[in-house]
C-alpha positions as CSV (number, residue, x, y, z in Angstrom):
1,M,-91.7,6.7,59.6
2,V,-93.2,9.4,61.6
3,K,-91.0,10.8,64.4
4,K,-92.9,11.2,67.7
5,K,-92.0,13.8,70.2
6,L,-92.7,13.8,73.9
7,Y,-94.8,16.7,75.1
8,R,-96.7,17.5,78.3
9,S,-100.4,17.6,77.7
10,K,-102.0,21.1,78.0
11,K,-105.7,20.1,78.1
12,K,-105.9,16.6,79.7
13,K,-103.8,17.2,82.8
14,M,-104.2,16.5,86.5
15,I,-101.2,18.3,87.8
16,A,-98.7,19.2,85.0
17,G,-99.6,16.9,82.2
18,V,-96.5,14.8,82.5
19,C,-98.2,11.4,82.8
20,E,-100.7,12.3,80.0
21,G,-97.9,13.2,77.7
22,I,-96.0,10.0,78.4
23,G,-99.2,8.0,77.9
24,E,-99.7,9.7,74.5
25,F,-96.1,9.1,73.5
26,L,-96.2,5.4,74.5
27,E,-99.7,5.0,73.1
28,I,-101.1,3.7,76.4
29,D,-103.8,4.9,78.8
30,P,-102.4,7.7,81.0
31,T,-104.1,6.2,84.0
32,V,-101.7,3.3,83.7
33,V,-98.8,5.7,83.6
34,R,-100.2,7.5,86.7
35,V,-100.6,4.2,88.6
36,I,-97.1,3.0,87.8
37,W,-95.7,6.4,88.7
38,A,-97.5,6.4,92.1
39,F,-96.3,2.8,92.7
40,V,-92.7,3.7,91.9
41,T,-92.9,6.8,94.1
42,I,-94.2,4.8,97.1
43,L,-91.5,2.1,96.6
44,S,-88.7,4.6,96.2
45,M,-89.7,6.6,99.3
46,G,-90.6,9.8,97.3
47,V,-87.9,9.8,94.6
48,G,-90.8,9.7,92.0
49,I,-91.9,13.1,93.2
50,I,-88.5,14.6,92.4
51,A,-88.5,12.8,89.0
52,Y,-92.0,14.2,88.3
53,I,-90.8,17.7,89.0
54,L,-87.8,17.3,86.8
55,A,-90.0,15.9,84.0
56,W,-92.3,18.9,84.5
57,I,-89.3,21.2,84.0
58,I,-87.7,19.3,81.1
59,I,-90.6,18.1,79.0
60,P,-92.0,21.0,76.9
61,E,-95.7,21.8,76.9
62,K,-97.6,21.0,73.7
């Protein structure tokens, strides 16, 4: 069993590569991750922005 690690994407990024890295980790299209993240951000009145910044800081770059 291969152990996968979560990394931010360095090449295919829009802002910081967080959604691309999560998409690669979950093996789904990063556009789906971006849409879900935007939807959650809107519903939570901006909490998603804080979560994105924290993920940017915590998740290492590939």
